[in-house]
N, C-alpha and C positions, 0 to 999 in steps of 0.2 A: 888831471886824475881822478879828483873827486868825484867830478863829472863825470869822466868815463866811468869810475866805478857805479855812481849813479844810474846812470845810463844803461851799464851791463847790470844792474840788480831786478833795475827798473824792466830790462826784457827778459828777465829770468824769472822776475813775477809773471808776465805777461803769459810765458810758455809754462809759466806751472798752471795757470788758468786756463789756458788754452788746453791743459792738458786734463786738467780737473773737467773742465766742460766735456770732452769728449768721453772722457771715461764714463760721465756721468750720463752722455747720450746712448754709449754702448749699453753701461747698466740696464738705464731705461727700454733699451732696444731686447736687451736680453730678459727684464721684467714683463715685459710686453709677451714677449713670446713666452717664459714661463707662466704666466698668465694665462694665456691664451692654451697652453697647454694643459694645465690645471683646467680649466674650464672645460676643455673636453674631455678630461679624466673625470671629472666633477658629471658632465651631463652622462657618463656613459655608467660611472656608478648608482646615478638617478635611474636611468630606465634599466640597468640590473635588478637595482631595489621592488620599481615599478612590479617588473615582469615576475621576481621571486612571491610578491606579497600576492598576487595575481593567482600565481600557481597555489599558495600557500592558501587563499582564500576557498579557492575552487576545493581544492583538496580536503579543507574542514568543513565545507558544504556536501560534498559528498560523502563522507565519516559520519557527519549528523542525519542523513538519508538513510544510508546504511542501518545505522544504530536503531533508527524508528522504525523501517522496516521491519529490521529481526524481533524488536519489541513486539510489532503487531503481529508479523507470526506466529511470535511464542505465547500472545496469548490468546491466538485462535485457534492453536493446537491443544491448551487447555481446554479453552470451551468448548472444543468438538472431538475431546479425547474418548468418551463414551458411545461418539456416534455409531463406530461399528459394531459393539454390543448390543444397543440398541437397535439395531436393523436386523440384528439374529436376532432378538427376542420376537418381532414381528411373525416366525411363521408360528411359533409355540401359541402367540395371541388367536392366531386362524385355528389352528388346532383347539383350543379352548372353545373357540363359538361354535366348531362344528361340532364338538363333544357335545355343548348345551342344545343346539337345533336336536341333535337325534334325541338326548334324554327328554325333549320337551314331547316329541312325539310317540314316546313311549308312556300313557298312563303308569305304569308299574317304578317308572323310575323318577317319579317325582321327588324324591329325598334328594338323590344324585344331580338332578337338576335345576334342584335349589342349593345346592353345595357348590354346583360348577357354577351358578349364576353370581355366589359371592365370590368365588374367587376369582373368577371373571372381573367384575366391578373393582376388587383389590388390586390387579396386575394394572387395569387401565388407571387407577390410581396414584400408583407407583410410577407408573409412567410419565405422567400427568406432572408430577412431583420433578420428575429429570428431566423436561422440555419436552416433550413426546406430545404431540396435540394430532388429533384426529383431522383429517381433511374434510371440510364439509363437501358432502355431494349437491347440493340442491341450486338450480338455478342455471346460471350459464356455465360452458365448457369455459374451463381455462386452461391451455396445454401446458403451462409451469405446476399445477399442480393434480392434471387430469392424464391417464390415457383411455383415448377412446377405443374400442375395442370392436363395435359396430356402430350401425347408424342404422335406426329404425326410424319408418314412417309411424306418425302418429297426431290426432286430433286434439286431445287433450294439450299439448304444452307446442312453442314455438319453435322453427328450427332453430338448433345451436345449444338449447335446453338439455339439460343432463335427464335422462327419463328413467335408467336403474342404475344403482352399484353395483357391480359385480365383485369387487372387491374392497375394502377400505382401505386408504393411503394416510398415511400419516408423516407431517414434518418435525424435524429436531433443532430448535430452536432458527428456526427461520429457513432451515435448507430441506428437500423432498429428501425422507427415508426413503419411501415408497410411495409413486404416485397411486392416486384414486384410478382402478378399472372401471370405467363405465360406458352404459349405452347411450348415445348422444341422438337428438330428435333429426330426422331430415325428412322434411316433406316432398314431396314431388310439386316441380311450380310449373 
């Protein structure tokens, strides 16, 4: 009987071992499946993270570019804020120059001519102090600075050179306020 009991205990022990082994293999299978699922979820999260990080980097770069562009536009607006006023003063300058020419032609108006000359010099100094400069009209014609009103043949100068200034031109901080009106040499070939 004891032998019977021992053999039964041995068989029960074997059954328990087998049950444990099968349970372990089942849990390993479940763990493997769980790990695979977990790995797949991690990959999904990592790809989502990479995508969101890329979107953030792009949005931040766009924001920085916009900020720089707005700052540049603001500085440029402030720098050229007086451009319209300076442009409106040019006809006044032209009128003063015409008045000076007329006063110089009349010998009795020499005192007026002298006063107009001083006023004109002072006016030009103020314009220069605020960034308005006279466009040079000597040498080659530059379409960025000059406007050709007529072409004239001349033996004294070469083709494409400025012969005469018809109206002075001015720039304001490297922007053309008014191009110089000129006549340009065009020789017949």
